[in-house]
DSSP file (Angstrom, degrees, kcal/mol; ACC not computed):
  #  RESIDUE AA STRUCTURE BP1 BP2  ACC     N-H-->O    O-->H-N    N-H-->O    O-->H-N    TCO  KAPPA ALPHA  PHI   PSI    X-CA   Y-CA   Z-CA
    1    1 A M              0   0    0      0, 0.0     9,-0.0     0, 0.0     4,-0.0   0.000 360.0 360.0 360.0 129.2  -30.8  -54.1   -0.6
    2    2 A P    >   -     0   0    0      0, 0.0     3,-0.8     0, 0.0     8,-0.0  -0.215 360.0-131.1 -61.6 151.1  -34.6  -54.6   -0.4
    3    3 A D  T 3  S+     0   0    0      1,-0.2     0, 0.0     0, 0.0     0, 0.0   0.721  97.9  68.7 -75.7 -21.3  -36.7  -51.6   -1.5
    4    4 A N  T 3  S+     0   0    0      2,-0.0    -1,-0.2     0, 0.0     2,-0.2   0.282  73.7 115.2 -84.4  13.9  -39.0  -51.7    1.6
    5    5 A L    <   -     0   0    0     -3,-0.8     0, 0.0     1,-0.1     0, 0.0  -0.560  65.6-122.6 -87.0 144.9  -36.3  -50.5    4.0
    6    6 A S     >  -     0   0    0     -2,-0.2     4,-2.7     1,-0.1     3,-0.2  -0.424  30.2-107.1 -75.4 159.9  -36.5  -47.2    5.8
    7    7 A P  H  > S+     0   0    0      0, 0.0     4,-2.5     0, 0.0     5,-0.2   0.872 122.9  55.1 -56.6 -35.5  -33.7  -44.7    5.4
    8    8 A N  H  > S+     0   0    0      2,-0.2     4,-2.1     1,-0.2     5,-0.1   0.905 109.5  45.6 -63.6 -43.0  -32.6  -45.5    8.9
    9    9 A Q  H  > S+     0   0    0     -3,-0.2     4,-2.4     2,-0.2    -1,-0.2   0.884 111.5  52.2 -67.3 -40.9  -32.4  -49.2    8.1
   10   10 A Q  H  X S+     0   0    0     -4,-2.7     4,-2.3     2,-0.2    -2,-0.2   0.928 111.3  47.1 -61.2 -44.5  -30.5  -48.5    4.8
   11   11 A D  H  X S+     0   0    0     -4,-2.5     4,-2.6    -5,-0.2     5,-0.2   0.917 110.5  52.5 -63.9 -40.7  -28.0  -46.4    6.7
   12   12 A A  H  X S+     0   0    0     -4,-2.1     4,-2.7     1,-0.2     5,-0.2   0.931 110.6  48.1 -59.4 -45.9  -27.6  -49.1    9.4
   13   13 A L  H  X S+     0   0    0     -4,-2.4     4,-2.6     2,-0.2    -1,-0.2   0.903 112.0  48.6 -62.6 -43.0  -26.9  -51.7    6.7
   14   14 A K  H  X S+     0   0    0     -4,-2.3     4,-2.0     2,-0.2    -1,-0.2   0.920 112.7  47.4 -64.9 -42.9  -24.4  -49.6    4.9
   15   15 A C  H  X S+     0   0    0     -4,-2.6     4,-2.1     2,-0.2    -2,-0.2   0.927 114.5  46.5 -62.9 -47.3  -22.5  -48.7    8.1
   16   16 A L  H  X S+     0   0    0     -4,-2.7     4,-3.0    -5,-0.2     5,-0.2   0.894 109.3  54.5 -64.5 -39.4  -22.5  -52.3    9.2
   17   17 A A  H  X S+     0   0    0     -4,-2.6     4,-2.3     1,-0.2    -1,-0.2   0.890 109.9  47.3 -59.2 -41.4  -21.3  -53.6    5.8
   18   18 A K  H  X S+     0   0    0     -4,-2.0     4,-2.2     2,-0.2    -1,-0.2   0.927 113.2  47.1 -67.6 -42.3  -18.4  -51.2    5.9
   19   19 A A  H  X S+     0   0    0     -4,-2.1     4,-2.4     2,-0.2    -2,-0.2   0.908 113.0  49.5 -64.7 -42.4  -17.4  -52.2    9.4
   20   20 A V  H  X S+     0   0    0     -4,-3.0     4,-2.8     2,-0.2     5,-0.2   0.892 109.0  52.7 -64.3 -40.4  -17.7  -55.9    8.6
   21   21 A E  H  X S+     0   0    0     -4,-2.3     4,-2.6    -5,-0.2    -2,-0.2   0.952 110.3  47.8 -59.8 -47.6  -15.6  -55.5    5.4
   22   22 A Q  H  X S+     0   0    0     -4,-2.2     4,-2.3     1,-0.2    -2,-0.2   0.911 113.0  48.5 -61.7 -43.1  -12.9  -53.8    7.5
   23   23 A E  H  X S+     0   0    0     -4,-2.4     4,-2.7     2,-0.2    -1,-0.2   0.909 110.3  50.9 -64.3 -41.5  -13.0  -56.6   10.1
   24   24 A M  H  X S+     0   0    0     -4,-2.8     4,-2.6     2,-0.2    -2,-0.2   0.928 110.6  49.3 -62.4 -43.0  -12.9  -59.3    7.5
   25   25 A N  H  X S+     0   0    0     -4,-2.6     4,-2.3    -5,-0.2    -2,-0.2   0.923 111.9  49.1 -60.7 -42.4   -9.8  -57.7    5.9
   26   26 A L  H  X S+     0   0    0     -4,-2.3     4,-1.9     1,-0.2    -2,-0.2   0.918 112.9  46.5 -63.7 -42.7   -8.2  -57.4    9.3
   27   27 A L  H  X S+     0   0    0     -4,-2.7     4,-1.4     2,-0.2    -2,-0.2   0.872 110.0  53.6 -66.8 -36.3   -8.9  -61.1   10.1
   28   28 A K  H  X S+     0   0    0     -4,-2.6     4,-0.8    -5,-0.2     3,-0.2   0.929 109.8  49.3 -62.0 -46.4   -7.6  -62.2    6.6
   29   29 A R  H >< S+     0   0    0     -4,-2.3     3,-0.8     1,-0.2     6,-0.2   0.889 107.6  53.7 -60.5 -39.4   -4.4  -60.3    7.3
   30   30 A R  H 3< S+     0   0    0     -4,-1.9    -1,-0.2     1,-0.2    -2,-0.2   0.797 101.8  59.7 -69.1 -27.9   -4.0  -62.0   10.7
   31   31 A E  H 3< S+     0   0    0     -4,-1.4    -1,-0.2    -3,-0.2    -2,-0.2   0.731  85.1  88.7 -71.8 -19.5   -4.3  -65.4    9.1
   32   32 A K    XX  -     0   0    0     -3,-0.8     3,-1.0    -4,-0.8     4,-0.8  -0.723  69.8-152.2 -83.9 117.0   -1.4  -64.9    7.0
   33   33 A P  H >> S+     0   0    0      0, 0.0     4,-0.6     0, 0.0     3,-0.6   0.829  91.6  57.0 -59.6 -36.3    1.8  -66.0    8.9
   34   34 A E  H 34 S+     0   0    0      1,-0.2     4,-0.4     2,-0.2     3,-0.1   0.778 112.1  41.8 -71.3 -23.8    4.2  -63.6    7.0
   35   35 A T  H <> S+     0   0    0     -3,-1.0     4,-2.8    -6,-0.2    -1,-0.2   0.538  91.3  87.5 -96.8  -5.6    2.1  -60.6    8.1
   36   36 A E  H <X S+     0   0    0     -4,-0.8     4,-2.3    -3,-0.6     5,-0.2   0.928  90.8  45.8 -60.2 -47.8    1.5  -61.7   11.6
   37   37 A A  H  X S+     0   0    0     -4,-0.6     4,-2.3     1,-0.2    -1,-0.2   0.903 114.0  49.5 -62.3 -42.6    4.7  -60.1   13.0
   38   38 A V  H  > S+     0   0    0     -4,-0.4     4,-1.9     1,-0.2    -1,-0.2   0.919 111.1  49.0 -64.2 -43.8    4.1  -56.9   11.0
   39   39 A A  H  X S+     0   0    0     -4,-2.8     4,-1.1     1,-0.2    -2,-0.2   0.900 113.0  47.5 -63.2 -42.1    0.5  -56.7   12.3
   40   40 A K  H  < S+     0   0    0     -4,-2.3    -1,-0.2     1,-0.2    -2,-0.2   0.859 113.6  46.6 -70.9 -35.8    1.5  -57.2   15.9
   41   41 A S  H  < S+     0   0    0     -4,-2.3    -1,-0.2    -5,-0.2    -2,-0.2   0.805 114.9  45.9 -78.3 -26.9    4.3  -54.7   15.8
   42   42 A S  H  < S+     0   0    0     -4,-1.9    -1,-0.2    -5,-0.2    -2,-0.2   0.602 106.4  63.8 -89.7 -12.0    2.3  -52.0   14.1
   43   43 A E  S  < S-     0   0    0     -4,-1.1     2,-0.1    -5,-0.1    -1,-0.0  -0.927  82.0-122.0-115.3 135.8   -0.8  -52.2   16.2
   44   44 A P    >>  -     0   0    0      0, 0.0     3,-1.4     0, 0.0     4,-0.5  -0.422  34.9-113.2 -65.1 153.7   -1.1  -51.5   19.9
   45   45 A E  H 3> S+     0   0    0      1,-0.3     4,-0.5     2,-0.1     3,-0.4   0.830 112.6  51.5 -62.3 -33.3   -2.5  -54.6   21.7
   46   46 A N  H 3> S+     0   0    0      1,-0.2     4,-2.3     2,-0.2    -1,-0.3   0.492  85.9  86.1 -86.5  -2.9   -5.8  -53.0   22.7
   47   47 A V  H <> S+     0   0    0     -3,-1.4     4,-2.9     2,-0.2     5,-0.3   0.929  90.5  46.5 -62.6 -45.4   -6.7  -51.7   19.2
   48   48 A S  H  X S+     0   0    0     -4,-0.5     4,-2.3    -3,-0.4    -1,-0.2   0.913 113.2  50.1 -64.6 -40.0   -8.4  -55.0   18.1
   49   49 A E  H  X S+     0   0    0     -4,-0.5     4,-2.2     2,-0.2    -1,-0.2   0.931 113.1  46.9 -61.5 -44.7  -10.3  -55.3   21.4
   50   50 A C  H  X S+     0   0    0     -4,-2.3     4,-2.1     2,-0.2    -2,-0.2   0.931 114.7  44.1 -59.8 -50.0  -11.5  -51.7   20.9
   51   51 A S  H  X S+     0   0    0     -4,-2.9     4,-2.4     1,-0.2    -1,-0.2   0.832 111.3  56.5 -69.8 -29.6  -12.5  -52.1   17.3
   52   52 A Q  H  X S+     0   0    0     -4,-2.3     4,-3.0    -5,-0.3    -1,-0.2   0.920 107.5  47.9 -64.6 -44.8  -14.1  -55.5   18.2
   53   53 A D  H  X S+     0   0    0     -4,-2.2     4,-2.3     2,-0.2    -2,-0.2   0.904 111.9  49.6 -64.8 -42.0  -16.3  -53.7   20.8
   54   54 A V  H  X S+     0   0    0     -4,-2.1     4,-2.1     2,-0.2    -2,-0.2   0.915 112.0  48.7 -61.6 -44.6  -17.3  -51.0   18.3
   55   55 A L  H  X S+     0   0    0     -4,-2.4     4,-2.6     2,-0.2    -2,-0.2   0.904 111.3  48.8 -62.5 -45.3  -18.1  -53.7   15.8
   56   56 A D  H  X S+     0   0    0     -4,-3.0     4,-2.2     1,-0.2    -2,-0.2   0.894 112.8  48.1 -62.6 -38.5  -20.2  -55.6   18.3
   57   57 A N  H  X S+     0   0    0     -4,-2.3     4,-2.6     2,-0.2    -1,-0.2   0.862 110.1  52.0 -68.8 -35.3  -22.0  -52.5   19.4
   58   58 A L  H  X S+     0   0    0     -4,-2.1     4,-2.7     2,-0.2     5,-0.2   0.936 109.6  50.1 -65.6 -44.3  -22.7  -51.6   15.7
   59   59 A L  H  X S+     0   0    0     -4,-2.6     4,-2.6     2,-0.2    -2,-0.2   0.954 112.6  46.8 -54.7 -51.6  -24.1  -55.1   15.1
   60   60 A W  H  X S+     0   0    0     -4,-2.2     4,-2.0     1,-0.2    -1,-0.2   0.885 111.5  50.8 -61.2 -42.4  -26.4  -54.7   18.1
   61   61 A S  H  X S+     0   0    0     -4,-2.6     4,-1.6     2,-0.2    -1,-0.2   0.904 110.8  49.0 -62.3 -42.8  -27.5  -51.3   17.0
   62   62 A T  H  X S+     0   0    0     -4,-2.7     4,-1.3     1,-0.2    -2,-0.2   0.925 108.8  53.3 -64.3 -41.4  -28.3  -52.6   13.5
   63   63 A L  H  < S+     0   0    0     -4,-2.6     3,-0.4     1,-0.2    -1,-0.2   0.881 105.3  54.8 -58.6 -38.0  -30.3  -55.4   15.1
   64   64 A E  H >< S+     0   0    0     -4,-2.0     3,-1.1     1,-0.2    -1,-0.2   0.879 104.0  54.9 -63.3 -36.3  -32.2  -52.8   17.0
   65   65 A T  H 3< S+     0   0    0     -4,-1.6    -1,-0.2     1,-0.2    -2,-0.2   0.786 108.7  49.0 -63.8 -30.5  -33.1  -51.1   13.7
   66   66 A F  T >< S+     0   0    0     -4,-1.3     3,-1.8    -3,-0.4    15,-0.3   0.200  76.0 138.3-102.3  15.5  -34.5  -54.3   12.3
   67   67 A Q  T <  S+     0   0    0     -3,-1.1    15,-0.2     1,-0.3     3,-0.1  -0.326  75.4  15.3 -57.5 144.2  -36.8  -55.3   15.2
   68   68 A N  T 3  S+     0   0    0     13,-2.6     2,-0.3     1,-0.2    -1,-0.3   0.558  92.8 137.5  64.8  11.5  -40.2  -56.6   14.0
   69   69 A Y    <   -     0   0    0     -3,-1.8     2,-0.5    12,-0.2    12,-0.3  -0.660  60.3-112.0 -81.6 142.7  -38.8  -57.1   10.4
   70   70 A S        +     0   0    0     -2,-0.3     2,-0.3    10,-0.1    10,-0.2  -0.670  42.4 172.0 -83.2 124.0  -39.9  -60.3    8.8
   71   71 A F  E     -A   79   0A   0      8,-3.1     8,-2.5    -2,-0.5     2,-0.4  -0.759  21.9-135.2-121.0 170.4  -37.2  -62.8    8.2
   72   72 A F  E     -A   78   0A   0     -2,-0.3     6,-0.2     6,-0.2    -2,-0.0  -0.995  11.9-132.9-132.7 134.1  -37.4  -66.5    7.0
   73   73 A T    >   -     0   0    0      4,-2.3     3,-1.9    -2,-0.4    59,-0.1  -0.141  41.4 -93.9 -70.5 175.8  -35.5  -69.5    8.4
   74   74 A A  T 3  S+     0   0    0     57,-0.3    -1,-0.1     1,-0.3    58,-0.0   0.807 131.0  56.0 -59.0 -31.3  -33.8  -72.0    6.0
   75   75 A K  T 3  S-     0   0    0      2,-0.1    -1,-0.3     1,-0.0    -2,-0.1   0.243 122.8-109.0 -87.8  12.4  -37.1  -74.0    6.1
   76   76 A K    <   +     0   0    0     -3,-1.9     2,-0.5     1,-0.2    -2,-0.1   0.783  67.9 149.7  69.1  30.0  -39.0  -70.9    4.9
   77   77 A L        -     0   0    0      1,-0.0    -4,-2.3    15,-0.0    -1,-0.2  -0.838  45.2-127.0 -94.0 127.1  -40.7  -70.3    8.4
   78   78 A E  E     +A   72   0A   0     -2,-0.5     2,-0.3    -6,-0.2    -6,-0.2  -0.481  38.9 160.4 -76.4 144.8  -41.4  -66.6    8.9
   79   79 A F  E     -A   71   0A   0     -8,-2.5    -8,-3.1    -2,-0.2     2,-0.3  -0.971  20.0-168.2-151.9 164.8  -40.2  -64.9   12.2
   80   80 A S        -     0   0    0     -2,-0.3    11,-3.0   -10,-0.2     2,-0.3  -0.888  12.5-149.9-142.8 176.1  -39.4  -61.6   13.7
   81   81 A Y  E     -B   90   0B   0    -12,-0.3   -13,-2.6   -15,-0.3     2,-0.4  -0.970   7.3-155.4-146.6 161.9  -37.6  -60.5   16.8
   82   82 A V  E     -B   89   0B   0      7,-2.1     7,-3.2    -2,-0.3     2,-0.5  -0.980  18.4-134.5-134.6 150.4  -37.5  -57.8   19.5
   83   83 A L  E     -B   88   0B   0     -2,-0.4     2,-0.4     5,-0.2     5,-0.2  -0.897  19.7-179.3-105.8 132.5  -34.6  -56.9   21.6
   84   84 A K  E >   -B   87   0B   0      3,-2.5     3,-1.0    -2,-0.5     2,-0.4  -0.942  64.7 -50.0-133.7 110.6  -35.1  -56.2   25.4
   85   85 A G  T 3  S-     0   0    0     -2,-0.4    -2,-0.0     1,-0.2     0, 0.0  -0.497 124.6 -16.6  65.1-118.0  -32.1  -55.3   27.3
   86   86 A Y  T 3  S+     0   0    0     -2,-0.4    13,-2.7    -3,-0.1     2,-0.3  -0.109 120.7  87.2-110.6  35.9  -29.4  -57.8   26.4
   87   87 A E  E <   -BC  84  98B   0     -3,-1.0    -3,-2.5    11,-0.3     2,-0.5  -0.980  62.4-143.2-136.9 149.1  -31.7  -60.4   24.9
   88   88 A M  E     -BC  83  97B   0      9,-3.0     9,-2.9    -2,-0.3     2,-0.6  -0.956  14.6-159.4-109.7 122.9  -33.3  -61.2   21.6
   89   89 A F  E     -BC  82  96B   0     -7,-3.2    -7,-2.1    -2,-0.5     2,-0.4  -0.917   8.9-155.2-105.9 116.0  -36.8  -62.6   21.7
   90   90 A V  E >   -B   81   0B   0     -2,-0.6     3,-1.9     5,-0.5    -9,-0.2  -0.747  17.8-131.1 -94.6 137.4  -37.7  -64.5   18.5
   91   91 A S  T 3  S+     0   0    0    -11,-3.0   -10,-0.1    -2,-0.4    -1,-0.1   0.718 106.0  48.5 -60.6 -22.3  -41.4  -64.8   17.6
   92   92 A R  T 3  S+     0   0    0    -12,-0.3     2,-0.4   -15,-0.1    -1,-0.3   0.364 107.0  65.1 -99.7   6.1  -41.2  -68.5   17.0
   93   93 A K    <   -     0   0    0     -3,-1.9    -3,-0.1     1,-0.1     0, 0.0  -0.964  60.1-153.1-134.1 145.2  -39.3  -69.4   20.2
   94   94 A D  S    S+     0   0    0     -2,-0.4     2,-0.2    -5,-0.1    -1,-0.1   0.828  81.4  67.6 -80.7 -33.4  -40.1  -69.2   23.9
   95   95 A K  S    S-     0   0    0      1,-0.1    -5,-0.5    -6,-0.0     2,-0.2  -0.557  81.5-125.2 -88.9 152.7  -36.5  -68.8   25.1
   96   96 A S  E     -C   89   0B   0     -2,-0.2     2,-0.6    -7,-0.1    -7,-0.2  -0.546  10.9-128.6 -90.9 162.7  -34.4  -65.7   24.4
   97   97 A I  E     -C   88   0B   0     -9,-2.9    -9,-3.0    -2,-0.2    32,-0.0  -0.949  31.1-129.3-106.8 122.0  -31.0  -65.5   22.7
   98   98 A T  E  >  -C   87   0B   0     -2,-0.6     4,-2.2   -11,-0.2     3,-0.3  -0.292  15.1-118.0 -71.6 156.9  -28.6  -63.6   24.8
   99   99 A K  H  > S+     0   0    0    -13,-2.7     4,-2.9     1,-0.2     5,-0.2   0.899 116.8  56.6 -62.2 -39.1  -26.6  -60.7   23.4
  100  100 A S  H  > S+     0   0    0    -14,-0.3     4,-2.4     1,-0.2    -1,-0.2   0.869 107.3  48.7 -61.6 -35.2  -23.4  -62.6   24.2
  101  101 A T  H  > S+     0   0    0     -3,-0.3     4,-2.6     2,-0.2    -1,-0.2   0.891 110.8  50.4 -70.1 -39.7  -24.7  -65.6   22.1
  102  102 A V  H  X S+     0   0    0     -4,-2.2     4,-2.5     2,-0.2    -2,-0.2   0.945 113.7  44.6 -59.8 -49.0  -25.5  -63.3   19.2
  103  103 A I  H  X S+     0   0    0     -4,-2.9     4,-2.3     2,-0.2     5,-0.2   0.902 112.5  50.8 -65.7 -40.6  -22.0  -61.7   19.4
  104  104 A L  H  X S+     0   0    0     -4,-2.4     4,-2.1    -5,-0.2    -1,-0.2   0.925 112.7  47.9 -60.6 -45.3  -20.3  -65.1   19.7
  105  105 A S  H  X S+     0   0    0     -4,-2.6     4,-3.0     1,-0.2    -2,-0.2   0.908 108.8  54.9 -61.3 -42.0  -22.3  -66.3   16.7
  106  106 A F  H  X S+     0   0    0     -4,-2.5     4,-2.1     1,-0.2    -2,-0.2   0.930 110.7  43.5 -58.0 -48.6  -21.4  -63.2   14.8
  107  107 A H  H  X S+     0   0    0     -4,-2.3     4,-2.0     2,-0.2    -1,-0.2   0.847 113.6  51.2 -68.9 -34.8  -17.7  -63.8   15.3
  108  108 A K  H  X S+     0   0    0     -4,-2.1     4,-2.9    -5,-0.2     5,-0.2   0.918 108.9  52.3 -64.5 -44.2  -18.0  -67.5   14.5
  109  109 A A  H  X S+     0   0    0     -4,-3.0     4,-2.6     1,-0.2    -2,-0.2   0.910 109.9  48.2 -60.3 -43.3  -19.9  -66.5   11.3
  110  110 A L  H  X S+     0   0    0     -4,-2.1     4,-2.2     2,-0.2    -1,-0.2   0.913 112.1  49.1 -63.3 -41.1  -17.0  -64.2   10.3
  111  111 A A  H  X S+     0   0    0     -4,-2.0     4,-2.8     2,-0.2    -2,-0.2   0.928 113.9  45.2 -64.4 -45.0  -14.4  -66.8   11.0
  112  112 A V  H  X S+     0   0    0     -4,-2.9     4,-3.3     2,-0.2     6,-0.5   0.910 110.8  54.8 -65.6 -40.6  -16.3  -69.5    9.0
  113  113 A Q  H  X S+     0   0    0     -4,-2.6     4,-1.6    -5,-0.2    -2,-0.2   0.907 113.1  41.8 -58.9 -44.7  -16.9  -67.0    6.2
  114  114 A I  H  < S+     0   0    0     -4,-2.2    -2,-0.2     2,-0.2    -1,-0.2   0.954 118.7  44.5 -64.4 -51.7  -13.1  -66.3    5.9
  115  115 A R  H  < S+     0   0    0     -4,-2.8    -2,-0.2     1,-0.2    -3,-0.2   0.915 130.5  20.9 -63.1 -46.2  -12.1  -69.9    6.3
  116  116 A D  H  < S-     0   0    0     -4,-3.3    -1,-0.2     2,-0.3    -3,-0.2   0.535  97.3-121.1-103.9  -8.2  -14.6  -71.4    3.9
  117  117 A G  S  < S+     0   0    0     -4,-1.6     2,-0.3    -5,-0.5    -4,-0.2   0.343  90.1  29.7  81.9  -5.5  -15.6  -68.5    1.7
  118  118 A R  S    S-     0   0    0     -6,-0.5     2,-0.6    27,-0.1    -2,-0.3  -0.956  80.5-113.6-165.8 167.8  -19.2  -68.9    2.8
  119  119 A V        -     0   0    0     25,-3.0    -6,-0.1    -2,-0.3     6,-0.0  -0.959  26.5-156.2-112.9 110.6  -21.3  -70.2    5.7
  120  120 A A        -     0   0    0     -2,-0.6     3,-0.1     1,-0.1    25,-0.1   0.338  59.9 -38.5 -78.0   7.0  -23.1  -73.3    4.5
  121  121 A G  S >  S-     0   0    0      1,-0.1     3,-1.5    13,-0.0     4,-0.4  -0.808  72.1 -70.3 153.3 169.5  -26.0  -73.2    6.9
  122  122 A P  G >> S+     0   0    0      0, 0.0     3,-1.8     0, 0.0     4,-0.8   0.813 118.7  66.3 -58.2 -32.3  -27.1  -72.5   10.5
  123  123 A K  G 34 S+     0   0    0      1,-0.3     3,-0.5     2,-0.2     8,-0.0   0.797  89.0  67.5 -60.5 -27.4  -25.3  -75.6   11.9
  124  124 A K  G <4 S+     0   0    0     -3,-1.5    -1,-0.3     1,-0.2   -12,-0.1   0.720  93.7  58.5 -67.6 -17.9  -22.0  -74.0   10.9
  125  125 A L  T <4 S-     0   0    0     -3,-1.8    -1,-0.2    -4,-0.4    -2,-0.2   0.813  88.1-160.4 -77.1 -31.6  -22.6  -71.4   13.6
  126  126 A G     <  +     0   0    0     -4,-0.8     2,-0.3    -3,-0.5    -3,-0.1   0.815  46.1 110.1  61.8  35.3  -22.9  -74.0   16.2
  127  127 A T  S >  S-     0   0    0     -5,-0.4     3,-1.7   -22,-0.0    -1,-0.2  -0.939  78.0 -80.5-136.4 159.9  -24.7  -71.9   18.8
  128  128 A F  T 3  S+     0   0    0     -2,-0.3   -23,-0.1     1,-0.3     0, 0.0  -0.329 116.7  19.4 -53.9 134.2  -28.2  -71.7   20.4
  129  129 A G  T >> S+     0   0    0      3,-0.1     4,-2.6     1,-0.0     3,-1.8   0.595  79.1 138.1  80.4  10.0  -30.6  -69.8   18.1
  130  130 A A  H <>  +     0   0    0     -3,-1.7     4,-2.7     1,-0.3    -2,-0.1   0.831  64.0  63.5 -59.0 -33.1  -28.5  -70.4   15.0
  131  131 A S  H 34 S+     0   0    0      1,-0.2   -57,-0.3     2,-0.2    -1,-0.3   0.714 114.0  34.6 -66.1 -16.8  -31.5  -71.2   12.9
  132  132 A Y  H <> S+     0   0    0     -3,-1.8     4,-1.3     2,-0.1    -2,-0.2   0.762 117.3  50.9-100.7 -39.4  -32.7  -67.6   13.5
  133  133 A L  H  X S+     0   0    0     -4,-2.6     4,-3.0     1,-0.2     5,-0.3   0.886 102.3  63.0 -67.6 -37.7  -29.3  -65.8   13.6
  134  134 A Y  H  X S+     0   0    0     -4,-2.7     4,-2.5    -5,-0.2    -1,-0.2   0.935 105.2  42.5 -53.2 -54.1  -28.2  -67.4   10.3
  135  135 A P  H  > S+     0   0    0      0, 0.0     4,-2.6     0, 0.0    -1,-0.2   0.864 114.7  52.0 -66.4 -31.7  -30.9  -65.8    8.1
  136  136 A I  H  X S+     0   0    0     -4,-1.3     4,-2.6     2,-0.2    -2,-0.2   0.939 110.3  48.3 -66.4 -42.7  -30.5  -62.5    9.9
  137  137 A F  H  X>S+     0   0    0     -4,-3.0     5,-2.1     2,-0.2     6,-1.0   0.893 111.7  50.2 -59.9 -40.4  -26.8  -62.5    9.3
  138  138 A L  H ><5S+     0   0    0     -4,-2.5     3,-0.9    -5,-0.3    -1,-0.2   0.945 112.0  46.6 -65.0 -44.3  -27.4  -63.4    5.6
  139  139 A F  H 3<5S+     0   0    0     -4,-2.6    -2,-0.2     1,-0.2    -1,-0.2   0.906 110.1  53.8 -63.1 -40.5  -29.9  -60.5    5.2
  140  140 A L  H 3<5S-     0   0    0     -4,-2.6    -1,-0.2    -5,-0.2    -2,-0.2   0.596 114.0-119.2 -69.5 -11.5  -27.5  -58.1    7.0
  141  141 A G  T <<5S+     0   0    0     -3,-0.9    -3,-0.2    -4,-0.7    -2,-0.1   0.656  79.2 124.1  83.7  15.3  -24.8  -59.1    4.5
  142  142 A I  S   <S+     0   0    0     -5,-2.1     2,-0.3    -6,-0.2    -4,-0.2   0.881  78.5  14.4 -73.7 -38.4  -22.5  -60.4    7.3
  143  143 A I        -     0   0    0     -6,-1.0     2,-0.3    -9,-0.1    -2,-0.2  -0.823  65.7-140.1-132.9 168.7  -22.2  -63.8    5.5
  144  144 A T              0   0    0     -2,-0.3   -25,-3.0    -3,-0.1    -6,-0.0  -0.927 360.0 360.0-124.8 149.9  -23.0  -65.5    2.2
  145  145 A D              0   0    0     -2,-0.3   -27,-0.1   -27,-0.2    -1,-0.0   0.431 360.0 360.0-104.1 360.0  -24.4  -69.0    1.8
């Protein structure tokens, strides 16, 4: 964790890291065929949707905490972002990235991380704005490269 973070940012990262770890463990268990029946029988159907909404909201909340923070693309170009409503506006881009695209990219990143053990670059996210979301996800500890 970088030294220049505010206590609020540090808390947000810790909370997100814990939630992402729990989600990754849940996803890993679901991938195993022998535990699939056990997982389905022991969890109500709406639990995963509920926890997914909580996780998505936690991600968005964490992103709110890091508005105007300096990030760097894979090509070492500096950028920052601001959130307005349900959109992310990146300093290097005219178009916004919608919240639904951020959430979709987040879940795609988790799936690739579990499947491949890492996310090998922005193209693996396969969504609009991936060149900006990828370094943000790396910084937040959601994925490894």
